[in-house]
Rosetta silent file (secondary structure, phi, psi, omega in degrees, C-alpha in Angstrom):
SEQUENCE: MAMVPDYPTTLRTDRLFLRPAQPSDLDAFYDILSNPKVMTYWSTPPHPDMATTRAWLDWQLAPECLGRDFVIEREGRCIGKAGAWRLPEIGYILHPDAWGKGIAREAMEAIIPHLFATSDVPALTADVDPRHVASLALLDRLGFRETHRARDTFCIDGVWVDSIYLSLPRPTA
SCORE:     score description
SCORE:     0.000 S_00000001
   1 L     0.000  128.012  179.787  -46.042   -9.062  -62.401 S_00000001
   2 L   -76.499  134.434  175.645  -49.026   -9.101  -64.720 S_00000001
   3 L   -86.521  145.636 -179.764  -52.392   -8.541  -63.104 S_00000001
   4 L   -99.885  122.659 -173.757  -55.212  -10.825  -64.115 S_00000001
   5 L   -60.906  -32.144 -175.561  -58.391   -8.936  -65.000 S_00000001
   6 L   -94.993    9.430  177.839  -60.784  -11.564  -63.686 S_00000001
   7 L   -78.511  136.124   13.750  -59.025  -12.075  -60.361 S_00000001
   8 L   -82.707  161.332 -179.194  -60.265  -12.958  -57.782 S_00000001
   9 L  -134.488  178.462  174.654  -61.415  -16.357  -58.842 S_00000001
  10 L  -123.474  155.467  177.140  -62.498  -19.617  -57.283 S_00000001
  11 E  -133.196  152.668  176.131  -61.038  -23.097  -57.605 S_00000001
  12 E  -129.021  144.043  172.324  -62.469  -26.517  -56.784 S_00000001
  13 L  -124.772 -174.124  179.558  -60.823  -29.793  -55.876 S_00000001
  14 L   -56.895  -40.465 -175.300  -62.348  -33.132  -54.939 S_00000001
  15 L  -114.347  -10.659 -167.498  -62.947  -32.005  -51.343 S_00000001
  16 L  -124.010  150.066  168.700  -62.356  -28.274  -51.286 S_00000001
  17 E  -115.039  120.761 -178.391  -63.802  -24.989  -52.479 S_00000001
  18 E  -108.758  121.278 -171.182  -61.086  -22.328  -52.727 S_00000001
  19 E  -144.934  165.930  174.638  -62.446  -18.791  -52.812 S_00000001
  20 L   -66.055  157.183  176.215  -61.636  -15.198  -51.925 S_00000001
  21 L   -66.595  155.311  175.643  -62.087  -14.108  -48.326 S_00000001
  22 L  -141.784  158.723 -176.862  -65.348  -12.495  -47.284 S_00000001
  23 H   -55.159  -31.397 -178.241  -66.425  -10.576  -44.160 S_00000001
  24 H   -70.765   -3.964  177.261  -68.373  -13.579  -42.859 S_00000001
  25 H   -82.101   -3.416 -173.072  -65.055  -15.471  -42.448 S_00000001
  26 H   -53.974  -52.335 -176.915  -64.170  -13.380  -39.382 S_00000001
  27 H   -62.305  -42.214 -179.657  -65.213  -15.878  -36.689 S_00000001
  28 H   -63.747  -43.489  179.925  -63.564  -18.816  -38.446 S_00000001
  29 H   -70.024  -34.311  175.684  -60.301  -16.943  -38.918 S_00000001
  30 H   -62.206  -41.474  178.311  -60.314  -15.715  -35.325 S_00000001
  31 H   -59.405  -37.885 -179.708  -60.701  -19.354  -34.240 S_00000001
  32 H   -78.035  -53.472 -170.028  -57.661  -20.252  -36.352 S_00000001
  33 H   -77.918  -10.728  176.070  -55.414  -17.222  -35.850 S_00000001
  34 L   -95.956   -4.377 -176.529  -55.946  -16.945  -32.082 S_00000001
  35 L   -83.487  114.140 -178.646  -54.948  -20.577  -31.501 S_00000001
  36 L   -57.651  -34.630  179.752  -51.387  -20.753  -30.073 S_00000001
  37 L   -64.424  -42.641  179.828  -50.919  -24.272  -31.459 S_00000001
  38 H   -66.100  -39.537 -172.022  -51.770  -23.096  -34.989 S_00000001
  39 H   -86.991    4.115 -177.367  -49.574  -20.007  -34.727 S_00000001
  40 H   -50.855  -42.560 -175.685  -46.480  -21.821  -33.395 S_00000001
  41 H  -111.918   13.223  179.868  -44.621  -21.491  -36.718 S_00000001
  42 L   -82.106  167.828 -175.174  -46.441  -18.458  -38.167 S_00000001
  43 L   -86.676    3.055  176.107  -44.756  -15.098  -38.642 S_00000001
  44 L  -138.256  160.514  175.815  -46.881  -13.357  -35.986 S_00000001
  45 L   -72.075  168.697  175.998  -48.066  -14.293  -32.501 S_00000001
  46 L   -55.946  144.509  177.699  -51.615  -15.578  -31.943 S_00000001
  47 L   -66.540  124.680 -175.825  -54.253  -12.894  -32.389 S_00000001
  48 L   -77.874  -18.727 -177.243  -55.090  -11.639  -28.884 S_00000001
  49 L  -158.366  167.571 -178.944  -58.583  -10.428  -29.769 S_00000001
  50 H   -61.624  -31.581 -179.878  -61.224  -10.271  -32.490 S_00000001
  51 H   -62.056  -37.111  178.758  -60.136   -6.716  -33.404 S_00000001
  52 H   -65.219  -44.473  178.653  -56.724   -8.014  -34.500 S_00000001
  53 H   -67.344  -37.819  178.062  -58.339  -10.625  -36.737 S_00000001
  54 H   -61.124  -43.076  178.388  -60.805   -8.046  -38.060 S_00000001
  55 H   -64.210  -41.514  177.763  -57.896   -5.771  -39.063 S_00000001
  56 H   -62.101  -46.319 -179.099  -56.131   -8.726  -40.705 S_00000001
  57 H   -67.826  -38.972  176.894  -59.283   -9.707  -42.608 S_00000001
  58 H   -58.252  -40.086  177.567  -59.974   -6.092  -43.605 S_00000001
  59 H   -65.317  -40.808  178.198  -56.502   -5.999  -45.164 S_00000001
  60 H   -60.219  -34.037 -176.586  -57.226   -9.277  -47.008 S_00000001
  61 H   -87.830  -12.200 -175.393  -60.416   -7.719  -48.403 S_00000001
  62 L   -67.602  139.528  179.109  -58.888   -4.352  -49.328 S_00000001
  63 L   -57.968  -32.245 -179.398  -58.666   -3.550  -53.045 S_00000001
  64 L   -76.589   -9.633  175.768  -55.009   -2.565  -52.653 S_00000001
  65 L   -73.512  114.591 -176.916  -54.182   -6.033  -51.298 S_00000001
  66 L   -95.558   17.503 -179.853  -52.567   -7.736  -54.265 S_00000001
  67 L   -66.527  160.401  176.075  -52.474  -11.148  -52.614 S_00000001
  68 E  -123.522   48.881  178.851  -53.620  -14.283  -54.309 S_00000001
  69 E   -87.179  149.474  177.008  -54.813  -16.055  -51.173 S_00000001
  70 E  -123.419  137.834  169.007  -57.751  -18.412  -51.134 S_00000001
  71 E   -73.867  135.734  175.627  -59.995  -19.336  -48.246 S_00000001
  72 E   -95.289  116.911  179.598  -60.080  -23.108  -47.905 S_00000001
  73 E  -116.107  131.731  176.979  -63.649  -24.212  -47.463 S_00000001
  74 E  -132.420  127.203 -179.431  -64.608  -27.823  -46.806 S_00000001
  75 L    53.060   40.339  176.592  -68.185  -28.978  -46.395 S_00000001
  76 L    78.368    6.424 -176.627  -69.271  -25.329  -46.241 S_00000001
  77 E  -117.892  132.408  173.951  -66.854  -24.414  -43.431 S_00000001
  78 E   -70.836  119.067 -178.217  -63.853  -22.065  -43.622 S_00000001
  79 E  -119.202    3.535  178.514  -60.916  -24.156  -42.354 S_00000001
  80 E   158.920 -163.667  177.095  -57.964  -22.015  -43.396 S_00000001
  81 E  -147.426  156.521  178.341  -56.270  -20.215  -46.225 S_00000001
  82 E  -155.196  154.077  177.773  -53.619  -20.938  -48.829 S_00000001
  83 E   138.849 -152.105 -179.189  -52.015  -19.165  -51.715 S_00000001
  84 E  -111.256  108.000  178.587  -49.698  -16.230  -52.274 S_00000001
  85 E   -67.270  -29.109  172.843  -50.099  -13.486  -49.699 S_00000001
  86 E  -158.501  110.754 -178.344  -47.729  -11.511  -51.934 S_00000001
  87 L   -55.225  137.317   11.284  -46.346  -13.100  -55.086 S_00000001
  88 L   -97.819    9.829 -174.114  -44.104  -14.965  -55.340 S_00000001
  89 E   -82.841  125.634  179.570  -44.296  -16.072  -51.675 S_00000001
  90 E  -103.017  165.362  176.067  -46.811  -18.810  -50.880 S_00000001
  91 E  -172.184  174.010 -179.073  -48.150  -20.046  -47.578 S_00000001
  92 E  -160.297  153.731  176.439  -51.005  -21.831  -45.894 S_00000001
  93 E  -151.552  136.945 -175.853  -52.609  -22.126  -42.489 S_00000001
  94 E  -131.469  151.253  169.542  -55.274  -24.566  -41.332 S_00000001
  95 L   -62.163  142.334 -178.658  -57.518  -25.167  -38.360 S_00000001
  96 H   -56.571  -27.853  177.123  -56.075  -28.064  -36.303 S_00000001
  97 H   -61.393  -20.065 -176.669  -59.150  -30.190  -37.117 S_00000001
  98 H   -98.869   -4.238 -178.040  -57.888  -30.228  -40.728 S_00000001
  99 L   -67.250  146.896  173.317  -54.284  -31.218  -39.982 S_00000001
 100 L    73.165   16.316 -177.653  -52.939  -34.521  -41.274 S_00000001
 101 L  -116.446    9.754  179.202  -55.698  -35.046  -43.849 S_00000001
 102 L    76.041   14.213 -175.652  -53.892  -33.903  -47.000 S_00000001
 103 H   -72.347  -45.085  178.780  -55.914  -30.695  -47.182 S_00000001
 104 H   -61.368  -41.432  179.107  -52.996  -28.266  -47.521 S_00000001
 105 H   -63.749  -46.342 -179.993  -51.503  -30.465  -50.239 S_00000001
 106 H   -60.162  -43.122  179.119  -54.815  -30.712  -52.092 S_00000001
 107 H   -64.339  -48.499 -177.103  -55.284  -26.949  -51.912 S_00000001
 108 H   -67.825  -30.739  176.875  -51.749  -26.145  -53.023 S_00000001
 109 H   -66.527  -22.291  173.756  -51.883  -28.654  -55.886 S_00000001
 110 H   -88.814  -38.186 -174.166  -54.759  -26.567  -57.283 S_00000001
 111 H   -74.633  -40.885 -176.388  -53.345  -23.167  -56.367 S_00000001
 112 H   -57.760  -51.379  178.504  -49.767  -23.591  -57.654 S_00000001
 113 H   -62.094  -34.299  177.951  -50.724  -24.165  -61.317 S_00000001
 114 H   -63.540  -43.987 -179.541  -53.228  -21.307  -61.023 S_00000001
 115 H   -63.113  -42.203  178.041  -50.543  -18.940  -59.720 S_00000001
 116 H   -66.973  -37.694 -178.501  -48.173  -19.817  -62.550 S_00000001
 117 H   -70.758  -24.904 -173.662  -50.977  -19.504  -65.130 S_00000001
 118 L  -112.061   12.856  177.619  -52.088  -16.076  -63.900 S_00000001
 119 L  -146.155  170.638  177.346  -48.730  -14.411  -63.236 S_00000001
 120 L  -111.081   21.274  179.565  -45.337  -14.106  -64.829 S_00000001
 121 L   -64.519  138.774  179.984  -43.277  -14.998  -61.749 S_00000001
 122 L   -75.693  -19.976 -179.339  -40.294  -17.210  -62.618 S_00000001
 123 E  -160.467  154.485  170.291  -40.663  -19.190  -59.364 S_00000001
 124 E   -97.803  150.723 -177.457  -42.795  -19.457  -56.254 S_00000001
 125 E  -128.508  162.454  175.686  -41.059  -19.146  -52.892 S_00000001
 126 E  -144.678  147.410  177.939  -41.691  -20.134  -49.290 S_00000001
 127 E  -123.284  113.465 -171.775  -40.190  -19.027  -45.971 S_00000001
 128 E  -125.283  137.259  171.830  -40.501  -21.744  -43.317 S_00000001
 129 L   -63.930  126.572 -176.925  -39.520  -21.996  -39.676 S_00000001
 130 L   -58.912  -19.035  178.976  -36.999  -24.898  -39.609 S_00000001
 131 L   -79.172  -11.926 -175.752  -38.896  -26.475  -36.704 S_00000001
 132 L   -87.175   74.925 -174.326  -42.007  -26.869  -38.893 S_00000001
 133 H   -60.219  -40.923 -178.639  -41.180  -30.359  -40.122 S_00000001
 134 H   -63.853  -41.439  179.545  -44.668  -31.057  -41.546 S_00000001
 135 H   -67.643  -41.482  177.423  -44.623  -27.922  -43.697 S_00000001
 136 H   -61.604  -39.964  178.610  -41.119  -28.664  -44.968 S_00000001
 137 H   -65.701  -41.789  178.298  -42.220  -32.195  -45.891 S_00000001
 138 H   -62.251  -47.731 -179.257  -45.293  -30.888  -47.725 S_00000001
 139 H   -61.490  -37.241  175.808  -43.265  -28.351  -49.692 S_00000001
 140 H   -60.933  -45.978  178.554  -40.782  -31.092  -50.617 S_00000001
 141 H   -62.615  -29.595  179.003  -43.654  -33.250  -51.932 S_00000001
 142 L   -81.778   -5.534  177.011  -44.876  -30.256  -53.940 S_00000001
 143 L   101.031    2.184  178.233  -41.435  -29.919  -55.566 S_00000001
 144 L   -72.263  144.496  178.380  -40.020  -26.971  -53.608 S_00000001
 145 E  -127.485  144.371 -179.641  -36.274  -27.079  -52.958 S_00000001
 146 E   -65.060  135.231  176.021  -34.234  -25.280  -50.325 S_00000001
 147 E  -106.679  -36.995  178.497  -32.305  -22.287  -51.621 S_00000001
 148 E  -172.078  175.189  178.442  -30.784  -20.978  -48.391 S_00000001
 149 E  -129.621  156.875  176.188  -31.210  -20.413  -44.667 S_00000001
 150 E  -144.531  147.842  179.740  -31.088  -17.366  -42.438 S_00000001
 151 E   -97.832  148.590  172.620  -30.876  -16.855  -38.695 S_00000001
 152 E    53.397   54.993 -177.152  -33.069  -14.600  -36.583 S_00000001
 153 E   -91.215  -25.473  179.013  -35.498  -13.600  -39.344 S_00000001
 154 E  -133.854  140.031  172.720  -38.607  -13.113  -37.192 S_00000001
 155 E  -113.189  111.034 -176.286  -39.023  -11.960  -33.615 S_00000001
 156 E  -117.161  115.595 -177.454  -42.267  -13.366  -32.253 S_00000001
 157 L    51.495   41.645  176.220  -43.183  -12.438  -28.692 S_00000001
 158 L    82.685    2.806 -179.747  -39.527  -11.706  -27.955 S_00000001
 159 E  -113.897  124.520  178.250  -38.196  -14.968  -29.410 S_00000001
 160 E   -82.430  137.915  177.791  -36.096  -14.909  -32.572 S_00000001
 161 E  -125.695  156.756 -178.701  -36.707  -17.692  -35.089 S_00000001
 162 E   -94.542  175.237  177.975  -34.804  -18.766  -38.177 S_00000001
 163 E  -135.519  144.018  165.450  -35.988  -19.324  -41.746 S_00000001
 164 E  -110.699  128.321  179.137  -35.492  -21.896  -44.453 S_00000001
 165 E  -103.434  134.907 -178.320  -36.166  -20.441  -47.903 S_00000001
 166 E  -128.905  161.068 -178.226  -37.463  -22.673  -50.649 S_00000001
 167 E  -143.982  146.667  174.067  -38.291  -22.208  -54.309 S_00000001
 168 E  -127.372  108.149 -178.797  -40.366  -23.923  -56.976 S_00000001
 169 E   -66.529  152.221  174.429  -39.388  -22.873  -60.516 S_00000001
 170 L   -57.791  133.728  177.990  -42.044  -22.235  -63.136 S_00000001
 171 L   -62.369  144.544  176.102  -42.632  -25.477  -65.042 S_00000001
 172 L   -87.584  150.491 -175.225  -41.136  -25.588  -68.502 S_00000001
 173 L   -67.462    0.000    0.000  -43.454  -26.255  -71.418 S_00000001
């Protein structure tokens, strides 16, 4: 995968400012990542304390983190993140106040072309809990197609969950 010299970067959409994480995002991310409702279909349990979120954010900010994640900011407020935590796998997570407003779609419609333009990955991928109907519908609208399924891929708080794997090929010229 080719590294982009000017990364990290920022992106703008009609309603959103997409930017790299910063230390001041800690409280907003704790609010998101400690919420059991938000974390229902995530690959880890809710963050039990601020220290867990601080460690997560420190990793996001570390130079060795090769992720291409963007903080989603709307009206000056951090409301989530979207992008590739590790290429080619994409993902997104939002504060519940932002659900159902087309924000994840708007963010990903800006991020997907950016990821293809700044990397040489042949396709982007996603790993989704089959119970997460809204995420599967969004990925379908974005052009992702199911490639396969697997059972018992994550154990979260003692409960095994399955995965649906999806892929979006690089657009042809």
